[in-house]
N, C-alpha and C positions, 0 to 999 in steps of 0.2 A: 089562476090560469093566465098564461101569457096571451098577448094579442094574436100571435100566430095560431095557437090552438083555437081561439075563438073564431078566427077567420076560416080555419079548416072545418070546424064543426058546422058553421053556417053554410058551407059550400058542398057538403057531402051529398052525393047523389042517392036516390032511393033504389038503386039497382044492386044486384048481387056482385060480390067481389071480395077482395082480400085487403085487410088493413094492417099496417106495420107501425108500431109505436117505437120511437127512438128516445134515448136519453140525451142529456146535454152534450155529450161527446159525439153523438151521431150513431152510436151503437144501437142496433135493433134489439129491443128487450122483449118484444112480444109480437107474435104474428097470429092473426085470427081471420076467420071468414064469416060472411054474413049473407043472408038472402036479401037484406035491406041494409046497406052500409050506413045510411043516415041514422036509422033507429038504433042499430047495434052499437055504433061507436059513441053516439051521444049518451047512451044509457050509462056509460062509465062515469060521466061527469055530472049526472043529476045529483044535485045537493041532497035530495031527499032519499036517495037510494041507500039502502043499508048493505054496503058491500063488505065482504069478508076482508080480513087484514091484508091478505096477499094482493087483492085487487086495489085496496087503498094504497099500498106501497107502489104498485105499478102506476097508478094514476099520478101519484106524487112525483115519480121519476120521469114521467112522460113529458118531453119538451117539444116533440115534433111528431106528427102523424102523417103518414103517406098511405095512399090507397091505390089499388088497381081494380078497375071495373072488369067483370067477366060477363060472358053471354049467359051463363047458367050457374046454379049452385054446384053442379058437378064439376065444372071448370074451376070454380073457386076452391073446391076441395083438393083438386090435383095441384093447383098453384100453391095452396097453403102447405101441402106436404113438401113441395120443392123448396119453398122459402125456409121452412123450419129446418130441413136437412142442411141447407146452405149456411144459414146464419146461426143456428143453434141458440135461439133467444133464451135468456135467463128465466123468464117467467112461463115458458111453455113446458109442458110435460114432454120429455124426449128420451130416446134411447141413450144410455149413459156413455158408451164408448165413443170417442171422437173418430176412431178408426172405422173403416168400412168392414163389414162382416165378410168372411170368406165364403166363396162358392166353389162348387166343382163345375168345370167347364169341359164339354166334350165337343171337339171341333168337327161336327158332322158335315160341315160344308166342304171339308177337304176329302180327297180321295182316300187317304189313310188317316183317319181321325186320331187325335191325341187327347190326353186328359191333363188338365192343369188346375191348380189352385189359383183363383183370381179374386179380386175384391170389387170388380165392377161387372155389371151386366150390360152387354152391348148388343145392338140389333145387327148381328153379323152372321146369322144362320146357325150358330152353335146352340147346343142344348146346355142349360144351366140347372143346377140343383143347389138348394140352400134357401136362405142363409144359414150358416152354422155359427156358433159362438166361439169356436176354438179351431185355430188352424191345425192344432195337433189332431183333433178329431177328424178333420178332412184328410190329413196325411194317413191316418190309420185306415180310413175307409178306402183311400186310393191304394194302399198297400194290400188290403184284403182283395180288392178288385183285381189287382195285378196277379195275385196268386191264383184266383179263380179263372181269370181271363187275361192271359199275358199280352197286354197291349204295348204299343210303342212308347218309349220315353226319350229316344234320341232325336236329333234334329237332322238326320240324313234325308236326302231326297230319295224317295223310294222308287226304284225302277224294277226291282225283282231280279236284277242281274249282277248284284254285288258278288264278289268272289268268296267272301267269308263273312259270317255274322259276328256280332259282338258277343261278349261274355254272357250277357243276359239270356241270349238264345240257348246257350249250353246249360244254364242252370234253370231253365224253364220259366223265365220271367219275361220272355218276348217270343212271339209266335214266328218271327223271322220273315216278314214280308220282304225285307231287303234282299234276301237270296231266293225269293220265290217259294219259300216253304209253305206259305198260304197265298192264295190269290186275293185280289182286291175284294172280290165278292165275299169270300170266306172271312176276310178280316173285318169288313163292314158288318157282316152278320154277327160276328163276335161283339162288336161295339153296340149293336142293337140289344144284345143280351145284357150288356152292362147297363144300358138305359132302363131296360125292364127291371133289373135288379135294384137300381136306385129308385124306381117307381114303386117297388114293393111287389111286383108281379112275379113272384117266385114260382108259382104253379105253371105259368106260361113258360118260364125258363126251363123248368124240368121237362115239360112236354116237348119243347123244341130239342133239348139235349138228348132225350130218349129217342126221338125220331132220328136224329143225326147219328147216334150210336148204332142204331139198328141198320141204318143205311151204310155206315162204314163196315159193319160186320158182314153184311151181304156182299160187299166188294172185297172181302177178305183183308181189309185194312185193319188188322187186329190191334196194332200199336196205337193207331189213332182212336179206335173204339175204346181201348183201355184208358186212354187219357181222358176221353169224354166221361167214361164211367167214374173216374176219380172226381171230375168236376161235379157230377150229379151228387156223389156222396158229400162233397164239401157244402154244396148248396142245401142239401137236406139237413145237415147238421146246423146250419144257420137258421133254417126254418124252425127246427125243434126248439131253439132258444127264444123264439118270438112268441109272444102271448096273443092268443085270439081274444079280443076284447069287445068285438061288435058282431052280433049275429047278422047284421045287415050286409056285411062284406062290402062296405062302401068306403069311400075316401072321406075322411073327416079330420079337422084340426080341433083339438080341445084346448081351451085357453082359460087359465085361472090366475089370479093375482094374490100375492101376500104382501102385507105392509107392516113396517115396524120402525118407529122413531124417524119418520120422514123418508125412509127408504122403501122402495117397492120393487118386487121381483115378480116377473110374469113367467109362468111355465106353460110351454106349448107341447102337447102330445100330437105326434103325427101318425094318424091311423090310415093305413092303406090296405084296401081289400079286407077290412075287418081286423087287421093285425097291427099291433103297436110297433111301427117301423123304427121310431126313434123319438127323442125328446130334446128340447133345447130350453135354456132359461135366458131371460133378458132382464137386465137391471135398468130401471128408469130413474131419471132425476127430475127435479121440479115438481115432485108429487106432494110435497108438504102442503097441508091445508086443502088438498084437492079431494073431491069426492071420488069413490071407487068407480062410479059410472064414467066420470070424466077421464080417469086414468085408462080404463078399458077402451074408451072411444079413441083416445090418442094413440094407444098402442096398436089397435087394429088398423088404423089409417097408416101409421108409419111402418108397421111390419109388412103389410101386404103391398105397400108401395115398392118394396125392394125384394119381396119373396119371388123365387123363380117359379113357384107353382101355387095356384089358388084352388083349393078343393071345392067340390060342389056344396059342402055343408061345413059351417064353422059353429062349433058349440061353445058358448060363452058362460062364464060364471055369473056375470051381471049384465044388465041391460046396457045398451049404448045409445047415445044420442044419434039422431038423424039416420035411423035404421034404413029407411027407404033410399036415401041418397047414397049411403055407403054400399048397400046391396047393388044399386045401379052401377056404381063405380067398379065394384068387384066383378060384376057381370061383364063390364067392358074389358077388364083385364083377363078374365078367364075365357070369354067368348061364349059362355053358357051361363045359365041361371045359377046364382049363388045365394044361399039362405043363411041368415044369422039366427040362432035359436038359443034360448035360455031355458033349459029343462029344470023342472022342479021335482020330478020323480022318475023312476025307471032306470034302465041301464045307462043312459046318457048322463043322468044326474050323478050316478055313481062314478062315472069317468071324470066328471068335473070335480067331484070331491077328491078323487085320487090325485088329479092334477093340482088341486089346491093344497093338499097335504105335502106334495113334493115341492111346491113353491115355498111353503113355510119352512120346510127342512133346508131347502137350498139357501134361502135368505139367512137363516140362522148360521149356516156353515160359512156363508160369505162374510157375514158380520164378524164372526170369530177370526176369519182370515184378515179382514181389514184392521181389526183391533191389534192383532199380532204384528202385522206389518207396520202399523202406525207406531207401536211401541218400539219396534226395531229402528224406524226412521228417527224417532225422538232420541233414542240412545246414540245412534250414529252422529246426528247433528250436534248433540251435546259433547260427544267425544271430540269432534272436529273443533268445537269452540275451545276445549281444554288443550288439545295437542297443538293447535295453531295459535293459541293465545289471542283469541278474538274477544271482542267486547260482548258479543252475544252469539247464540247459535245462528248459523247462516241459513236464512229462510230461502233466499233465491241464490242459486249457484249457476254460474255460466262457465262453460268449458269450451276451449277453442283448439282446433287441430288443423293441420295443413296436409294436403295430399297432392303429390306430383311425381312424375318420373323425369328426372333431369330437367326440371322446369317446365315440362310440357303439360298442357291441360291442367294447370295448377288450380286447386280449389281450396277454400277454407270452410270450416263448419263452426257454427255456434249452436250448442245445445243448452237447454235450460232445465234445471230441476228446481221445483218449488216444494219445500217441506219434504225433500228426499224423493219426490216422485217426478218423472219426466213431464214437462209441459210442452208437448210437441207442437202446439199452436204457436209457440214462441221460437221454435227452431228456425235458423236462418242459414242459407248457403251463400257463399261468395265466390265469384269467379275472379281470380287474380288478374289484374289489368295493368299494373304499373311495374311489375317485377318480371323481367324476361329471363333472367338466369336462375339457376337452381340455388336460391338463397332462402332457406326456411325462415330465417330471422326477419328478413325484409318483408316476406309474404305475411308473416304473423302480424307485423306492424301495420301493413296495409289493411288487413282485416279489422284490427282493433281501431284504427283511425276511422274507418268508414262506420264502424258500429257506434262510436261515441259521437261522431258528427251527427248521426241520426238522433242521438239523445239530446241534441241541442246544446251540447257542451263545448263545441269547437270555438276557439278564440276567433274573433272577427277576421284576423289576417289569414286564418287557415280555412279559406272557403273551399267547399267541396265542388269541384268543377262538374261533377255529374249532375248536380242540382236535382237530386232525387234518385230513386232506386232504379237501377238498370234492369233491362229485360231478363237477364239471366239470374237475378236474385229472387228470393221468395217474395211473395206478396206481403205488403205491409199488414200489420195487425188490424183487427176491426176497429179498435179505438185509436184515436189520433195520437195519443201519447204512449203508445205501446213501446216505442224504442226508449222512452224516457225512464223506464223501470231499470234502475241500475242494480247490479248484483251485490249481494252481501259478501260474496267470495268469487274471485276470478281464478280459473284454473287454465293453465296452458299445458298441452301435451308435450313434454320434453324436460330437459334439465336446466342447468344454470343459464345457458345461453338464451334459450327461449324465454325464460323468466325475465332476464335482464332486458330483452327486447320489449317485452310487455310493459315492464316498469318504465321504460323510456317513454312509451306512448302515454301511460297514466300521468307522468310528470308533465308532458306537453298539454294535457287537458286538465291539469291541476286536480287530478283525482287520486293521486298516490296515497294521500292521507284518508281518503274517503272509501276507497275500495281495496281491501286486502287481496293480495295475489300470491299464488304459489305455482310451482312447476312440479309435474308428476312424471318421473322417468319410468319407462317401461321395464328396463332390465331388472333392477332390484326393487322396484316399487318404492323408490326414494322420493321424499317430498323436499323440494328446495324452497327455502324461505328467503325473503329479501334480507340482505345484510348479514347472512350467515354463510360461512365458507363450507361448513359440513352439512350434508343433508340430514333431514329428520327421518328416522325409520320407525314407522308405527308398528305396534304389535301385530303379528300375522293373523291373529284371531279378532282384531278390533273391528267392530261394526263400522267405525268411521273409515277404515281402510277399504272395506268392501264397497262402501258407497262411493269413495273416490275412484276406485277401479271401475265400477259400473258406469260412472259419469264419463270417465276418460275413454272407455271402450265404446260408449255410445257416440261420442264426438268423432272417434276414429271411423266407426262404421258409417256415420252420416257423411263425412268428408270423402271417404273412399267410394261410396255409392255414387256421389255426384261426379267425382273424378272419372270413374269408369264410364259413366253416361256420356260425358263430354268427349272422352277418348274414342269411344265407339262411334259417336257422331262424326268425329273428324276422320276416322278410318273409312267410314262409309262414303263420306263426301269426297275423299281423295280418290277412291275407287271409281266413283261416278264421274269425276272430273274428266276422265279420258273418253267418255261417251259423247260423241258429237250431238249438239242440240240439247244437252241437259245442263242448263244453267243453275245458278244458286237457288232460284225459286222452285224449280222442278225438283232439285235434290232435296230441298226442305220438305216439300209435299210428299215425295216418295218415302222419305224417312218417317214422316208422321204417319203415313198410311201403313207401312210394312214393318217398321221398327228395327230391321236388321238387314245386312247385305245378303245373308242366306235366304231370307224371306223374299227379297227382291229377285234373287236368282231363280227361286222356285216358282215365282208367280208366272201366270200365263200372259201372253200378249194382251188378251182381252182385259185381264185384271189390271195390268200396268196402264193400258189405255184409258181405263175408267177413272184413274186418278185425276182430279181437277187440274187443268192446265196441260195435261198430256194429250198426245195424238197417237194414232196407231203407228205412224212412221217412227215417232220417238220411242214408242214401246218396242218396236222391232229392232231399233238401234241398240237398246239396252240388252235385249236377248242376245244379239249378235256379239256384243263386246264382253258381256259377263258370262 
């Protein structure tokens, strides 16, 4: 144990809080909480303690320990969740995907609410539903809702006085508030029906629809009554497909876990009003050598930290640690009492068994998929080794692309695939700074030079004047040497010209012999190799070609997305420049708050004035000029 650890262990307080263990590079490898920091952290280093192998490895790697004192164990739990989500420590049990899970967002704070797929929950007055594990499932749900309740999808400012509606109105996919076909009150009532549908309150929906159909019929509005009748039939068909699983007719989540060879899959059944409304599965990592009780505890804390809805009862397959503190935390999230229960017999135990069976089947299916994909990646990488005459199959592949319109808002992208799989944490964006004309070759060289300078490979005379990463580039990796990981294969999007530009940079950094490079042209999917006048054409059914295409397309998507964002910001800024009293700081804050010029135009004077740094006079100026 080093002197620093000894000093930290001697100075730990006896208060509740969160502790973070770091390795020699400074990366956080474990986050934990304790009601007594001193006792909990020191227990890891007791020589007489018989720790499991995983804890022994953790202690062996720990080079530094930091801690944060909290007022209570509840505050420690909340902070622990936040830090695990932020740092994704290697030794913590955690949800597998780095991406955020999708949610359905309904903007009820607006006069005419809209529905979106989002990956963040904000305290903005909107209603959120989720999380879901699949964006495809969200889109399918939104499409179903739109057929039942034709809500807005355009970005028009709704006044009810437009001369003509869009095509969606004519095909029954929009209720037409833009032309006054429905009033604001009628439209918002429809959105309330959508909320009830997502909450599983279908009987309430049917009751409301039947009352509205009768009211329309009494007014002799038979066309509208017939439309509502069709809605009723559609909702009834959906209800018929849903299984009643609980006689209590209450809201419950049923959670069970399956494990196999270090992998863990958790199945969640969502029961609303006694009916099985839906189910989702979540894969966990860091579960090897962990007890099922610990896995369940970690999942409950992480899942409900980002769940849009907490039911009054959560039925679990196994016991969890800290039941009282977790129930207290869930109560603070729900606003009402929440209970955790582990049934051993009766209907609820049968539901847990059903969820467990589904978890086992799901995990088996996923493992089969993973093995099949793994075999495909192995084949693809081996084909690349053979076709490109590499010494070994390329484990780390980096691909670069440039996006610009006549040199304006030029950006570069770096995407990374490891063992054939995207490693999005290593993706990087570059804003072109030294090339002002439309010169893709020079832009590519700027990006590559900046990338390899960060790897510490720049000659002394080639000093990077930026002395660090600029504010428009992505954040540095968690580990200090993240940029030092050099690729086994470098791909540039383009033909012989782009490849030659890249090779020139590799020669500057004395990396030409160390890093093989190729160019991949879009038109004929030709592969250009150094020193060869004719391109290499891979077989159209080669797994290696499919992988190259996927990597190239991902680099292009990543570059274009950043380019569009910069271009949109520039457009908004130029429009706002004509408004008196709106300087760069206010433009930046307005853009951060509203995101688009249309949203700024649609905002009220009060909403504009509420932006930090704004005044009512400045808000009125914006409304007048825009």
